[in-house]
C-alpha positions in Angstrom: 93.6 112.4 111.3 94.3 108.9 111.4 90.6 108.0 111.4 90.4 109.2 107.9 92.9 106.8 106.7 91.7 103.8 108.6 90.7 101.6 105.7 93.9 102.6 103.8 96.0 101.7 106.9 94.2 98.3 107.5 94.5 97.4 103.8 98.2 98.3 103.6 99.1 96.5 106.8 97.2 93.4 105.9 98.7 93.3 102.4 102.2 93.7 104.0 101.4 90.9 106.4 100.5 88.6 103.8 103.8 89.4 101.7 106.2 89.2 104.7 104.8 86.6 107.1 106.5 83.4 106.8 105.0 80.5 104.8 104.7 78.6 108.0 102.0 80.9 109.4 100.4 81.7 105.9 99.9 78.1 105.3 97.9 77.8 108.5 95.3 80.7 107.8 91.8 79.4 107.2 90.4 79.8 103.6 87.5 81.9 104.9 89.9 84.7 106.4 90.7 85.9 102.9 92.8 89.0 103.4 92.5 90.4 107.0 94.6 88.9 109.7 94.8 92.0 111.8 92.3 94.6 112.8 92.9 97.9 114.4 91.7 101.0 116.1 94.5 103.2 115.0 93.7 106.4 116.8 93.6 104.4 120.0 96.8 102.3 119.1 95.1 99.0 119.5 95.6 96.0 117.1 94.1 92.6 117.4 94.8 89.3 115.9 92.4 86.2 116.4 94.6 83.2 116.4 91.5 81.0 115.5 92.0 82.5 112.2 94.9 80.0 111.7 92.7 77.0 111.8 93.7 75.4 108.2 93.7 71.7 109.0 92.5 72.4 112.5 95.7 73.8 113.6 94.1 76.2 116.1 92.0 73.6 117.3 94.7 70.8 117.9 97.8 72.9 118.6 97.4 76.7 119.2 94.6 76.4 121.9 96.6 74.1 123.9 99.8 76.0 124.0 98.3 79.5 123.4 101.0 81.7 125.1 103.7 80.0 123.3 102.1 80.5 119.8 101.4 84.1 120.6 104.8 84.7 121.4 106.0 82.9 118.4 103.8 84.9 116.0 104.7 88.2 117.9 108.3 87.6 117.1 107.6 87.0 113.3 104.7 89.7 112.9 106.0 92.5 115.2 108.8 93.7 113.1 106.6 93.6 109.9 103.9 95.8 111.9 106.5 98.4 113.0 108.1 98.9 109.5 104.6 99.1 107.8 103.1 101.5 110.3 106.3 103.6 110.6 106.5 103.9 106.7 102.9 104.9 106.4 102.5 107.2 109.4 105.5 109.3 108.3 104.0 109.6 104.8 100.8 110.9 106.5 102.2 113.1 109.3 106.0 113.8 109.3 105.6 115.6 112.4 104.5 112.4 114.3 107.3 111.8 116.8 105.8 109.2 119.1 103.3 106.4 118.2 103.0 103.0 120.1 100.6 100.2 119.4 99.3 97.6 121.9 98.9 94.2 120.0 96.3 91.9 121.4 96.3 88.2 120.4 93.2 86.4 121.2 91.5 82.9 120.5 87.7 82.0 120.2 85.5 83.5 122.7 84.3 80.0 123.5 87.7 78.9 124.6 88.0 81.5 127.3 91.6 82.2 126.7 93.0 85.2 128.2 94.4 87.6 125.4 98.0 88.1 125.2 99.2 91.7 125.2 102.5 93.0 123.3 103.6 96.6 123.1 105.2 97.7 119.8 107.0 101.0 119.6 106.5 102.5 116.2 108.2 105.7 116.8 
């Protein structure tokens, strides 16, 4: 069922992130990113954020890459509750019988940087 709503979920989640994420992070998003910060495979409960998208004024290159786990944790603290609220609200609308749903959030860097993705588990229900 969730597969039918993939684009709707993705649009709603990304729009919510752009509305609720702090200005500190929003100001670092590269102009070419446009409106997609997070990608998801909702049936599998997997979300990904590529921190190289936060490279406005070379922020990823100069700061994030060198303290990658620190910035992943910092972003997780801010974005985790937004993801939980948004997905909970949407999924209850799609299926009121859904009693348990967890997602794994992977934060990754550029492939060329060979950074190990940082994994967070978010309990939606």
